[in-house]
Each structure stands twice: as C-alpha cells, then as structure tokens.
N, C-alpha and C positions, 0 to 999 in steps of 0.2 A: 681480290675476291670480286673486285668490281669490273675485273674484266672477264671476257667471255671464256666459256670453258674451250671453245673451239680454238681460240688465240692462244690459250695458255699450252694447250697441247700441241699447236704448230712451234711454240717457242721451245718445247721440249725436244722436237723433232730438230731445231736449230741446233740446239746444244749437244745432242747426244749422235747427230750424224757421223759418218764415216771421217769426214773434214770438218765437224761441227768445232765450237768452242772449247768442249772438255777434252776431246782427243788432240786438238793442237795444244792445250794447255800440258797435257800429259806428256807430248813428244818434247815439248818447248824445255820442260824441266826435266826431261831424260829419264822418265819413269818408266817409259816404253819407247820402242824403237819403230814401231807400226801401229797404225790407227789399230783401235779393240772396236768388235763389233757390240755398241753398246744398245743401238737401236733396234729395234724389232726383236727385243727379249722381255722375258717375264719381269726382270729387275727393273726396266725401263717403265714398265706399265705400272709396278707397285709404286715406282719413285714419283711418278707423273700423277698418279692418283692419290698418294700421300699429300703431296702439293696441294692439290686442288680441293681434298676434302678436309685438311686439316683446320681451316677457320670453322667448320661445321662441328668440331669437336671442340674447340678452344673455347669459342663463345658461350655455350651454355654452361661450363663448367666455370668461366671466369665469371659469368652473371650470377651463379650460386655462392662461389667463394668470396665476390666483393659484399654480400650481403650477410656474410657470418660475422657476427659482433665482435671486435677485438676482445671486449671483456671476457669472452669466453677461452680465449688461448692465453690471455694474460691471468686468468685466473687458475687455469690448469699449471701454468707455470709457477704460481705463487703457492701451489700446493705442493710443489716439489717435483714435477713433470718436467723432463729436458725437453729440448726443441722437438726431437723426434719424437718423442711418446706424446707431447701436446698434439703433432699433427695427426699421429696415428689415432689418438682417443678421439680427439675434438674435430679438425677440419676435416679429416677424411670421412667420418660417418655423415657429416653434415654436407659434405659436398657429391653425395651418392646421386641425388637426384639430378643434378648437373651432370655428372659423369654417365650415368644409364640414358639421359636425353641426348647426350653427343653421341654415344655410342649406338643408339635407335636411329638418329638422325644420318649418321654417315653411313650405317649397314644400309639403310633404305634407299639412300642415294647411291651407294656403289652397286647396288642391285641394278640399277637403271641404265648405269654407266653404258654408254655404247660408242662416244667418239673417241674417246682417249684410247681404250685399246684396240680399237680399229686403226686407229692412225699412229699411235706410239710402238703397239705391239705387232702390228700388221696381221697378216692371215693366219699367221701359225698360233696366234695367242688367242685362246677362245675363254671370255668369260661369258656368264651364264646369258646376257643379254646379246651378246654377239652371237652365240650358238642359236638362239631363237630366231634372229635376223638371218643368220645364213641358212637355218630349216626354212624359213618362208620365203626367201628373195632366190637363192641359188638352187638349194634341193627341192623346193616346191614339196616339201612332206609337212604340210598343216598339220596333220593329227599329231606327230612328234612335237612340233613346235607347240600346240596347245596343251599337250601333256607337260611339257617344261614349263610353261607359263603357268599353268595350274600348280605345279610342284614348287615354283618360286613363290607363288602367291601363299600358298599354305603355309611355306617356311618362314615366310616374314610375319603372317599372322600368328604363327606359333611364337616367334621371337618376342612379339608385342606383347602376348599374353603372359610369357614368361618375366618379362621385365616389369609388367605391371603387377603382377602378383608378388615378385622380389620386391618393389618399392612398397608395395602395401604392407608386406610383412615388416619392412625396414621401420615404417612409420607405426605398426602396432595396429593398423586398420584392418577392416575386414571388408572383403569385396562380396557385395550383393547378389 
C-alpha cells in the first residue's frame, strides 16, 4: 500500500508479460508448453486492480470488526448459537458499516483508475476513465467525454445516496 500505483502496475507487467515470471513458472512446471497471453487482457486488469484496491476494502472492515466487543459473540455462543450462527447474527450485522465504507471507497477509487487499465490492459481494455481520456485526447470528442463524465458523476452520487439510506435503515435512523 505504501508503493505508488504506477510502480505496482509496472510490477504486474513484469509478472504477466510473455516471458515474465508467471509464464516462466508455468513452462518450468510443465503446465504449459508455450507462453500464455496474460498481459493486455481483462483478467490482468481485474487482478491488478484487485491487488491495488484490496487494502482499501480490508482496512475499514478491520477497523469496525476490531471494535466489536468480544462479549457479544461470547454471549451468543453461551445462549446456544454455533460459531457460524454467532457470526451471522452478531458479527456480520455489526460489521455492515465497515463493509459499506469499504465498498464505497473501493468503488469510487476504481472509477478514477486510469494508469492500471492503460498499462496492464493496453489499448483494447476500456474502463470508464480510459474511455473518457480517449475521447478527450485521441478522438477530441469533448461533448461525448463530458456526457460520460456526467453519467459517471451521477452514478457515483446515486451509489452514495443508496449506501447512506441503507446504513440509516440498518441503524434505525431517519435521514432528514
């Protein structure tokens, strides 16, 4: 997490290129005879973005789960709940704010991802940010780029409102 997104994206290029570490390991173990096309694919973009964004999902969840008192789970276990049932009925509902914060942070960060899809996915992989960049720099279609950016803004605002309402309902609060 302390390393730049650009450095981590280049690391994925080193790992996934035609004669990279992953392909060499696959050939050495005999799983494949020829190098596979791993770089410049949708799977490479998803893998790289997952690795880069995973800490932003884990940290809010960890923060919330860490603050759940152990007495609550212990009380559920003493009242006859099994491990799974105690998790589903106590830990999971209390961790919803952390999960929703992680989803929201990760979603908003992934919307603006430009470097990783451009480097690991190449020109054939279009995410929303790379599509907007392509419309403004290569095709010079400013109105379409503006429409895409506006649609992206409204989708983000809608998601934030939905999450806020869901959390308010979960806590029993009303939004004013």
